[in-house]
C-alpha positions in Angstrom: -101.5 46.5 -2.7 -99.0 46.4 0.1 -95.9 48.5 0.6 -92.5 46.9 0.3 -90.5 47.6 3.4 -87.3 46.0 4.7 -88.0 43.4 7.4 -85.6 43.1 10.4 -82.4 41.5 9.2 -83.1 42.4 5.6 -79.5 43.2 4.7 -77.3 40.1 4.3 -73.6 40.7 4.3 -72.7 37.0 4.2 -73.8 33.8 2.7 -76.9 32.5 4.4 -80.6 31.7 4.4 -83.4 34.3 3.8 -85.8 32.6 6.1 -88.6 35.3 6.0 -88.9 34.8 2.2 -91.0 31.6 2.4 -94.4 32.2 0.8 -93.9 36.0 0.6 -93.2 38.2 -2.3 -89.5 38.9 -2.1 -87.3 41.3 -4.1 -83.5 41.0 -3.9 -80.7 43.2 -5.1 -77.0 43.3 -4.7 -75.0 46.5 -3.9 -71.2 46.3 -4.6 -68.6 47.6 -2.3 -66.8 50.8 -3.4 -64.1 50.1 -6.0 -65.1 46.6 -6.9 -67.8 44.6 -8.7 -69.9 42.0 -6.8 -71.7 38.7 -7.5 -73.7 36.1 -5.6 -75.7 33.0 -6.3 -79.4 32.9 -5.2 -80.4 29.4 -4.3 -83.6 27.6 -3.6 -83.9 25.0 -0.8 -81.8 24.2 2.3 -80.6 20.6 2.2 -80.0 20.1 -1.5 -79.9 23.8 -2.6 -79.9 24.5 -6.3 -78.8 27.8 -7.9 -81.7 29.6 -9.5 -80.0 32.9 -10.4 -76.6 34.6 -10.5 -76.7 38.3 -9.8 -73.9 40.8 -10.5 -73.5 44.4 -9.5 -71.0 46.7 -11.3 -68.2 48.4 -9.5 -69.7 50.5 -6.6 -73.2 49.9 -8.2 -76.4 48.0 -7.8 -77.6 44.8 -9.6 -81.0 44.6 -11.3 -83.8 43.8 -8.8 -84.9 40.1 -8.9 -88.4 39.2 -7.7 -89.6 35.8 -6.3 -92.6 34.3 -4.6 -90.8 31.3 -3.2 -92.6 28.3 -1.7 -89.4 27.3 0.1 -86.5 29.1 1.6 -84.2 31.3 -0.6 -80.5 31.4 0.3 -77.4 33.2 -0.7 -74.2 31.4 -1.7 -70.8 32.6 -3.1 -71.4 36.3 -2.1 -68.4 38.4 -3.1 -67.7 42.1 -2.5 -71.1 43.4 -1.5 -74.3 43.3 0.5 -77.6 41.7 -0.6 -80.8 43.4 0.5 -84.1 41.5 0.6 -87.3 43.4 0.6 -90.2 41.2 1.7 -93.9 42.0 1.5 -95.5 41.2 4.8 
């Protein structure tokens, strides 16, 4: 069993693609900024992306961890008030 470690560029502070997630075990969580709650859509695919999950973090808190083994690229859309961290098993 491998160790989960952040890869380079594992903290996403803005909407965008999680390129290193393709064909790798990926765990995502959202950490809200101080004083506010946060939310984000997790999407699958690049051209015709579809939302597969909505994650929310309480005020100054952390969302539940979501685990994926995507065959295509995951992406973040609609991120508000926080940072998303992706832990990717190499």
